[in-house]
C-alpha positions in Angstrom: 81.3 195.5 75.9 79.8 193.0 73.6 79.8 189.5 75.1 78.6 187.9 71.9 81.6 188.3 69.6 82.6 184.7 68.6 86.0 183.2 69.3 87.3 179.8 68.2 88.5 176.8 70.1 90.5 174.4 68.0 90.5 170.7 68.1 93.8 169.2 69.4 96.3 168.7 66.6 96.5 164.9 67.3 92.7 164.7 66.7 93.1 165.9 63.2 94.5 162.5 62.2 92.1 160.5 64.2 88.7 160.0 62.5 87.1 158.7 65.6 88.2 161.6 67.7 87.1 164.1 65.0 83.7 162.5 65.0 83.5 162.7 68.7 84.6 166.4 68.6 81.8 167.2 66.1 79.2 165.3 68.1 80.2 167.0 71.3 80.2 170.4 69.6 76.7 169.8 68.3 75.5 168.9 71.8 77.1 172.0 73.3 75.5 174.2 70.6 72.1 172.7 71.4 72.3 173.5 75.1 71.7 177.3 74.8 72.1 177.7 78.5 72.6 181.3 80.0 75.5 180.0 82.2 77.4 178.2 79.4 79.2 180.2 76.8 77.2 179.7 73.6 78.6 177.6 70.7 77.6 179.2 67.4 79.0 176.6 65.1 81.8 174.5 63.9 84.6 175.6 61.6 85.9 173.1 59.0 89.0 172.7 56.9 89.2 170.2 54.1 85.8 168.9 55.0 86.9 168.2 58.6 85.7 169.9 61.8 88.6 171.9 63.3 87.3 174.5 65.7 84.3 175.6 67.8 83.0 179.1 67.2 82.0 180.2 70.7 80.7 183.3 72.5 83.4 185.6 73.7 82.7 186.7 77.3 84.7 189.8 77.8 84.2 190.4 81.5 86.6 189.3 84.2 87.0 185.7 85.4 86.6 184.3 88.9 90.4 184.1 89.2 90.6 187.9 88.9 87.9 188.3 91.6 89.8 186.0 93.9 93.0 188.0 93.5 91.1 190.8 95.2 90.2 188.7 98.3 87.8 186.2 99.6 84.2 186.5 98.4 81.5 186.9 101.1 79.1 183.9 101.4 76.2 186.0 100.2 78.0 186.5 96.9 79.9 183.2 96.7 76.9 180.9 97.1 74.9 182.5 94.3 78.0 182.0 92.1 78.0 178.4 93.2 74.3 178.2 92.3 74.9 179.5 88.8 77.7 177.0 88.3 75.4 174.2 89.4 72.7 175.3 87.0 75.2 175.2 84.1 76.5 171.8 85.2 73.0 170.4 85.5 72.3 171.3 81.8 75.7 169.9 80.6 75.5 166.7 82.6 71.9 166.1 81.5 73.2 166.4 77.9 75.9 163.8 78.7 78.9 166.2 79.0 81.5 166.4 81.8 83.6 169.6 81.7 86.7 168.0 83.3 88.6 171.3 83.7 86.5 173.5 85.9 88.6 176.2 87.5 88.3 180.0 88.3 89.8 180.9 84.9 86.9 179.1 83.2 84.2 181.0 85.1 83.6 184.3 83.3 81.4 187.2 84.3 79.4 189.3 81.8 78.6 193.0 82.3 75.4 192.1 84.1 77.4 189.9 86.5 75.8 186.7 85.3 78.4 184.0 84.7 79.2 181.8 81.8 81.4 178.6 82.0 83.8 178.6 79.1 86.4 176.3 77.6 84.7 173.0 77.3 87.9 172.2 75.3 88.6 168.9 77.1 84.9 168.2 77.9 84.1 164.5 77.5 80.8 162.8 76.7 79.8 160.8 79.8 79.0 157.8 77.6 82.5 157.8 76.1 84.3 154.7 77.4 87.8 155.9 76.7 90.2 156.7 79.5 90.6 160.2 80.9 94.3 160.2 80.1 96.0 161.0 76.8 99.4 159.6 76.1 99.8 159.0 79.9 98.9 162.6 81.0 95.9 163.4 83.2 93.7 166.0 81.7 92.6 168.8 83.9 94.1 171.3 86.4 95.7 169.7 89.5 94.4 172.2 92.0 90.8 171.4 91.0 91.1 167.7 90.1 88.7 165.2 91.6 90.3 162.1 93.2 88.9 159.8 90.5 90.2 162.1 87.7 93.6 162.1 89.4 93.6 158.3 89.2 92.5 158.2 85.6 89.2 156.6 86.3 86.1 156.9 84.2 84.2 160.1 85.1 80.7 161.3 85.6 79.2 164.6 86.6 80.2 164.2 90.2 83.8 164.9 89.2 82.8 168.4 88.1 80.9 168.8 91.4 84.2 168.1 93.3 85.9 170.9 91.3 82.9 173.2 92.1 83.5 172.3 95.8 87.2 173.3 95.5 86.2 176.6 93.9 83.6 177.2 96.6 86.1 176.6 99.3 88.5 179.0 97.6 85.8 181.7 97.2 85.0 181.6 100.9 88.6 181.6 102.1 90.7 183.0 99.2 92.9 179.9 99.5 92.9 176.5 97.8 92.1 173.5 100.0 95.3 171.7 98.8 98.6 173.1 97.7 102.0 171.3 97.1 105.3 172.0 95.4 104.8 169.3 92.7 101.8 168.2 90.7 102.2 164.6 92.0 102.2 165.7 95.6 99.1 167.8 94.9 97.3 164.9 93.2 98.1 162.7 96.2 96.5 165.3 98.5 93.3 165.2 96.5 93.3 161.5 96.9 94.3 161.1 100.5 94.3 164.3 102.5 91.4 165.2 104.7 89.1 168.0 103.6 90.2 171.2 105.3 88.0 173.1 107.7 86.5 176.5 106.9 87.5 179.4 109.1 85.6 180.2 112.3 82.2 181.7 111.6 81.7 179.7 108.5 80.8 176.4 110.1 77.3 176.4 108.5 78.9 175.9 105.1 81.2 173.0 106.1 78.7 170.4 105.2 78.4 171.8 101.7 82.2 171.6 101.2 82.4 168.1 102.8 79.7 166.8 100.5 81.0 168.4 97.3 84.6 167.3 98.1 84.0 163.8 99.4 86.8 161.5 98.4 84.3 158.8 97.6 82.1 160.2 94.8 79.1 158.1 96.1 79.2 160.3 99.2 78.9 163.5 97.1 75.7 165.0 95.8 74.4 162.5 93.2 73.9 165.3 90.6 73.8 169.0 90.2 70.1 169.1 91.0 70.8 167.8 94.5 73.3 170.5 94.9 70.8 173.1 93.8 68.2 171.8 96.2 70.8 172.0 99.0 71.7 175.6 98.1 68.1 176.9 98.2 68.1 177.9 101.9 71.3 179.8 101.4 70.5 181.7 98.2 67.7 184.1 97.5 66.7 184.0 93.9 65.8 187.4 92.4 
């Protein structure tokens, strides 16, 4: 039952030979460790080998993930929106610290025994101030089903990209289906960039504005930050 046993996340092998990337890995690990946010899996420290940082020692959250919940069916709005609120709270802390997750997906949303959630696997998280491209050796980082249009096009990211991914997950929680599907990753990416945002089922019209704002193709039309999302969610979510 313990949700506090550590686990490790290793730096990519190609980073081991890149002094600049190792320094960035260590800097980002230190920022994550300093967050100490209840909805972000805690980073306890950094493992080293030969004097170089090689892995993060992180909290192991042993409950189920959001993907497992979705396999059982759609999540009612009165449960889905509080989950969205907890995700927004975690993103607010990460973004304020200069970190974009870049790979938000149901498998990275874990639930503890008390049903509180923790975002895990900031493994490809990127400092907002980092000027490097979001691609490595020509490959887009992130999971295509939850990719923002700007990430799909390899553009420089800010926190609004994570908000788009949160919008995709919110749509999926409410409907048990992803807003965009395709037979190939390229076709799926093109849908994120060009396809209109799908409509929620009848009876859920009051949540369509939330989805439309989170998933706007133009990031300037999304919530400017996670705090704006939290403010929007207040009428829908009763805080205990």
